N, C-alpha and C positions, 0 to 999 in steps of 0.2 A: 231369195237370191241363191242361185245354184253355183257351186264352186266350179272354177275353170279346171279342165283336165290338165294335169302336169305334163309338161313337155320333157322329153329326155334331153339332158344336157350332154351327156357323153354318148353320143350315137356312134354306131360302128364306123362310118366314114371319118368322123372326128378322131376316133381312137387310132385308126390306120394312119391318118395324117400326122398325129402327134408321135406315133412310133417311128414313122419315116423321118420326121424332123429330128427326133432324138438320135436316131442312127446316123444321120448325116453329121450332126454336131459332134457326136462321139468320134466318128471317123476323122473329122477335121482336127479335133483336139489331139488324137493319137498321132496324126501326121505332123502336127505343129510342135508337139513337145517331145517327140521321139528323137533320139540322137542317132544320126545316120552313121553308117560305116564309112571308112576312109574313101573308098571308091565313089560312093554316092555323094559324099561331101565334095570331092574334087569335081565331079561332073556337074553338081549344082552350082559351084563357083564358076566353072568354065562357061556355063551357058549365059552368064552375065545378068541374070534376073535379080540377083540379090544386091541390095545397096545398104549403105550405112551400118546400123547396128546388126542387121541380119547377116551382112557380109562378114563383119568382124567376128560374130559368134561362130559362123561356119568356118572361118579361117582358124579360129581357136580349136574347133573340133578336129581339123586336119592336123594341127600341131600336136594336140594331145594324142590322137590316134597313131600318128607317125612315130611318136616317142617309143611306142611298143612295137613298131614295125621292124622288119628285117630285110626287106627287099630294097634295092636301090630306088625303085619308083616310089615306094612309101616314104623313104627317108628324104628323097628330093622334094616330094610334095610338102612334107612337113617343114623342110628347110626354107623353101620358097614362101610358104604360108607365114612362117616366123618373120621372114624379111618383110613381107607385106604388112605385118602387124607392127613392125619396128621393134620386135622382141629380140634384142641382141643375145641375151643369155640362152634362149631356146635355140636360136639360129646357130650359136656356137656349139651347143651340145649335139645338135643334129649333124652339123658339119664335121665334127670329130668322129661321128659314127660312119661318115662317108669317106674317111681316109685322112682327115685333118688337112693341114696346109691352109693356104689362103682360100683356095677353092677346092671343092671335093675332087678326089681322084677317081672315086668309084662312081660310075654313071650308069643310068639305065640304058638298055639298048634303044636304038631309034624307034622301034615299034612300040616301046613302053613309055614314050615321052608324051603321048597324047594327053591333052588337057592339063599338062603341068604348068602352063602359064596362068592357070586359075582365073581365066577371064580378064587378065590385067595386062595391057600392052607393055607397061614398064617391066613387069615380071617376065613377059615373053622375051624381051630383049636381054634382060638380066640372065635368064636361063640360057639363052643362046650364047651369050658371052662366056658363061661358066662352062658350057659344053665345049666351046672353042678352046678355052684355057686347058680343059682336061685333055683335049686332043692335041695340045701344043701348037695350035693354030693362032699364034699371037696377032698377026695382021687382022684376021677376022674378029678376034676378041676385041681388039681396039675399036673397031667399027661399032660393035654392040655396046661397049662401055660408053662411048661417046653418045650414043642414042639414049642410054639410061640417064646420063647426066643432063642431056637436053630435055628429056621428058620429065625429069625430076623438077624442073622449073615450072612446069605446067600442072603436073599431078604429083604433089609432094610425097615422096617415098624416101624419107631421110636415110634409113639404113641402106637401102639399095643404092642410093646416090653416093653415099659415103664409101661403100664397098667398090663401086665403079670408079670413083675418083682415085681411090687408093690403088686400084689395079692399073689405072692409066699412068701412075707415077712409078 
């Protein structure tokens, strides 16, 4: 009986395919586990693709990054993210950095407000109400506070709803 010739198990095409698969998995792992900067996190939230735990984790990234921020846009992004997370202590800390009072007095210019709603319609109306309050446009603010309260019945945002109800009184 003659022995069969041995076949190569690790052929060149197989090694190339394994290297390619390993590279793709490594790239995906780096993207998945890397913590984005504040602007990237805000943009990812605004596009609306994140849900549930992914969204909550990204909101936490925005709050944490904004705590070290210095521009009104960074601080507003963190304040609104803290409100979305119902994190009253973080929201209060960030609001104090924005001028204190019931609502921030320091606001980003209109051109810097892009994506500050973080992909959330309740936060969009909440931010618009807070911007109206900062501009002393109380009739406009009332419209937005009423929207926040109404939307809070459908999409629970306890902190946003409580702040809007307090503003209405």
